[in-house]
N, C-alpha and C positions, 0 to 999 in steps of 0.2 A: 557522362553519357557517351555512347558510341554512335558513329554515323559513317556514311560513305559520301565522298565528294561526288556530286552529280554535275557540277559546273565549276570551272575556275578560270581566273584571269591572272596569268603569270606576271604580267607587267604591274598590276596593282596589288599583287599578292592577296587576292580576294577569292572567296569561294562560296558556293551554296552547298549545304550539307543535308542529306536525307537522314533523319534521326531514327534511332532504334525504337523510340516510343511511337513512331508513326504519326506524330502530331505535326505541328507546323515545321517547315524547313528552318534551318538555322543559317544565318549569314555570318561570314567571317571576313575580317579585314585585318591584316597583320599590323597595320599602323595603329589600330585601336585595341590591340591585344598584347599581352606580355609574351606571346609566342615568339615574336621577333621575326626579322627578315630571313632567318635561316630556314624557315618553314617553306619548303618548295612543294606545293601541292599539285596533284594530277588527278584527273577524273578517275574514279575507281579506288582511290586510296581509302583505307579504313583508318578512321581517326577517333581519338578520345578527346573530350573537351568538357568544359563547364558551360552552362547556359545562363545568359542574363537577358531578361526581357525588358524592352523599353517601348512604350506606346503600342503594345500588342505585337511587337516584332521580336523574334528570338535571335540573339547574337551569340556566336560561339567564341569562347575565350579560353586561354591556356591550352590551346590546341596542341596535340601531340600525335604524330603519325605512328600508328601501330604496325601497319603492313602496307606496302606499296602494291598498286595494281591488282587489288583483290577482286573488284567487280567493275572492270573497265566498260562493260556493255550495259550497265545499269540504266543510264539515261535512255538508250534505245529501247530497253525492255519496258521502262515506264511509259514511254511514248507509245509503244505498240499496244500496251494494256489499255491506255486511255482511248486509243483509236477503236478498240474492240469493245469498249464499255457499252452496255445496253443503254440506248437513248431513253430519256425520260418519257413517260407515257403522255400522250397528248390528252388534254382535258376532254371529257366526253362532250359530244355535240348535243345540244338540246333541240328538240323540235316541238313544235306546237301540236297539240292533240285536240281534235275536236272540230 
């Protein structure tokens, strides 16, 4: 699977990845993957990985960086899109007739 890193923690070598299937995000921790500590991730990196699901949560494994800094502004774009999303319609109010 392909994805873009939308959040990362360099100290813990962990990340959250937006996946190309637009389903749930995938979580990555180097200590739980065979990718090893050499994987230095940054927001916006394009990555390839396999997915393992545990208890309904997706985890990225065997992560490999394909290209650095491809979409560094993706987190801001997602946040802006969410802020502009059309709010859910309020339920219609019922009034008594008669």
